[in-house]
C-alpha positions as CSV (number, residue, x, y, z in Angstrom):
1,X,-54.8,-4.8,-20.8
2,X,-55.1,-1.8,-23.3
3,X,-52.3,-1.4,-25.7
4,X,-50.1,1.5,-24.6
5,X,-46.5,2.7,-24.3
6,X,-45.1,2.9,-20.8
7,X,-42.1,4.3,-19.0
8,X,-40.0,2.1,-16.9
9,X,-41.6,3.5,-13.8
10,X,-45.0,2.7,-15.0
11,X,-44.2,-1.0,-15.8
12,X,-42.6,-1.3,-12.4
13,X,-46.2,-1.0,-11.0
14,X,-47.0,-4.2,-12.5
15,X,-44.7,-6.8,-10.8
16,X,-47.3,-9.3,-9.8
17,X,-47.8,-7.8,-6.4
18,X,-50.4,-5.3,-7.2
19,X,-54.2,-5.8,-6.7
20,X,-54.7,-7.1,-10.3
21,X,-51.6,-9.3,-10.1
22,X,-50.5,-8.2,-13.6
23,X,-46.9,-8.8,-14.5
24,X,-45.3,-6.6,-17.3
25,X,-41.7,-7.0,-18.7
26,X,-39.7,-5.1,-21.3
27,X,-37.5,-7.0,-23.7
28,X,-35.6,-5.0,-26.3
29,X,-37.8,-1.9,-26.0
30,X,-41.0,-3.8,-26.1
31,X,-43.5,-4.4,-23.3
32,X,-45.2,-7.7,-22.7
33,X,-47.8,-9.0,-20.4
34,X,-46.3,-12.1,-18.9
35,X,-49.0,-12.6,-16.3
36,X,-49.9,-16.1,-17.8
37,X,-46.3,-17.0,-17.0
38,X,-46.5,-15.9,-13.4
39,X,-44.9,-19.3,-12.3
40,X,-41.7,-18.1,-14.0
41,X,-42.0,-14.3,-13.8
42,X,-44.0,-13.7,-10.8
43,X,-42.9,-13.3,-7.1
44,X,-40.7,-16.2,-6.1
45,X,-40.4,-17.5,-9.7
46,X,-37.1,-18.3,-11.2
47,X,-37.2,-15.1,-13.3
48,X,-39.1,-13.2,-10.8
49,X,-36.5,-10.4,-10.7
50,X,-37.6,-9.3,-14.1
51,X,-41.2,-8.6,-13.1
52,X,-42.0,-4.9,-13.8
53,X,-38.6,-4.4,-15.2
54,X,-36.6,-4.1,-18.4
55,X,-35.3,-7.7,-18.7
56,X,-33.1,-7.3,-21.7
57,X,-29.7,-7.1,-20.0
58,X,-30.5,-10.1,-17.8
59,X,-31.8,-12.1,-20.7
60,X,-28.8,-11.2,-22.9
61,X,-26.2,-12.1,-20.2
62,X,-28.1,-15.0,-18.7
63,X,-28.1,-13.3,-15.3
64,X,-30.9,-12.9,-12.7
65,X,-28.6,-11.1,-10.3
66,X,-28.9,-7.4,-9.3
67,X,-26.4,-6.4,-12.1
68,X,-29.0,-7.6,-14.7
69,X,-31.5,-4.8,-13.7
70,X,-31.1,-1.1,-14.2
71,X,-33.5,1.4,-12.5
72,X,-33.2,3.6,-15.7
73,X,-33.4,3.1,-19.3
74,X,-30.6,0.9,-20.5
75,X,-29.4,1.4,-24.1
76,X,-27.5,-2.0,-24.0
77,X,-24.7,-0.3,-25.9
78,X,-22.0,-2.1,-24.0
79,X,-23.4,-5.7,-25.0
80,X,-21.6,-7.9,-27.5
81,X,-23.2,-8.9,-30.8
82,X,-23.7,-12.4,-29.4
83,X,-25.6,-10.9,-26.4
84,X,-27.7,-8.6,-28.6
85,X,-28.6,-11.7,-30.8
86,X,-29.7,-13.4,-27.6
87,X,-31.9,-10.4,-26.8
88,X,-33.5,-10.6,-30.1
89,X,-34.2,-14.3,-29.8
90,X,-35.9,-13.7,-26.4
91,X,-37.8,-10.9,-28.0
92,X,-39.1,-13.3,-30.7
93,X,-40.0,-15.9,-28.1
94,X,-42.0,-13.4,-26.0
95,X,-43.8,-12.1,-29.2
96,X,-44.9,-15.6,-29.9
97,X,-46.0,-16.5,-26.3
98,X,-47.2,-13.2,-24.7
99,X,-49.5,-10.2,-25.5
100,X,-47.5,-7.2,-26.8
101,X,-48.6,-4.1,-24.7
102,X,-46.5,-1.3,-26.2
103,X,-43.2,0.3,-26.4
104,X,-40.9,1.1,-23.5
105,X,-40.5,4.8,-23.4
106,X,-37.3,6.6,-22.9
107,X,-37.3,9.8,-20.9
108,X,-38.9,12.6,-22.9
109,X,-40.3,10.3,-25.5
110,X,-43.9,10.6,-26.5
111,X,-46.2,7.6,-26.5
112,X,-47.7,6.2,-29.7
113,X,-51.5,6.2,-30.1
114,X,-53.1,2.9,-30.7
115,X,-56.5,2.2,-32.2
116,X,-59.1,0.0,-30.6
117,X,-58.5,-2.5,-33.5
118,X,-54.8,-2.7,-32.4
119,X,-55.9,-3.3,-28.8
120,X,-58.2,-6.2,-29.9
121,X,-55.5,-7.9,-32.1
122,X,-52.7,-7.9,-29.4
123,X,-50.3,-8.2,-32.2
124,X,-46.6,-7.1,-31.7
125,X,-45.1,-5.0,-34.4
126,X,-42.7,-6.7,-36.8
127,X,-39.1,-7.0,-35.7
128,X,-35.9,-7.0,-37.7
129,X,-34.3,-10.2,-38.2
130,X,-30.6,-10.6,-37.2
131,X,-28.2,-11.8,-39.8
132,X,-26.3,-15.1,-39.0
133,X,-22.7,-14.9,-39.2
């Protein structure tokens, strides 16, 4: 998939049920193509609730219930430091395992422009490492 920034509404169209079967998920503001993990993230999978969604809250709180998913941008400001560390750990795992697609856009935010070289490399941008207590 071409590198691009998308809104929450746009990633919701990629929940594994569309004609191409693609599954996108957002983690900590980054969008990943998790299609190759459809056994886990696809319809009927143990984490299928996250397909086409921002999974950050659910991953941080270890929840796959409806409270883990928001239909609007979630700033995660009510999460504890431990929960935010968990989100960052998940983000690192996703960066190692899945293709980075782009940034999750908040309402009114303009998308970045990616070059064809960036599309070919499918590399995620660097993240900040959390400090251990």
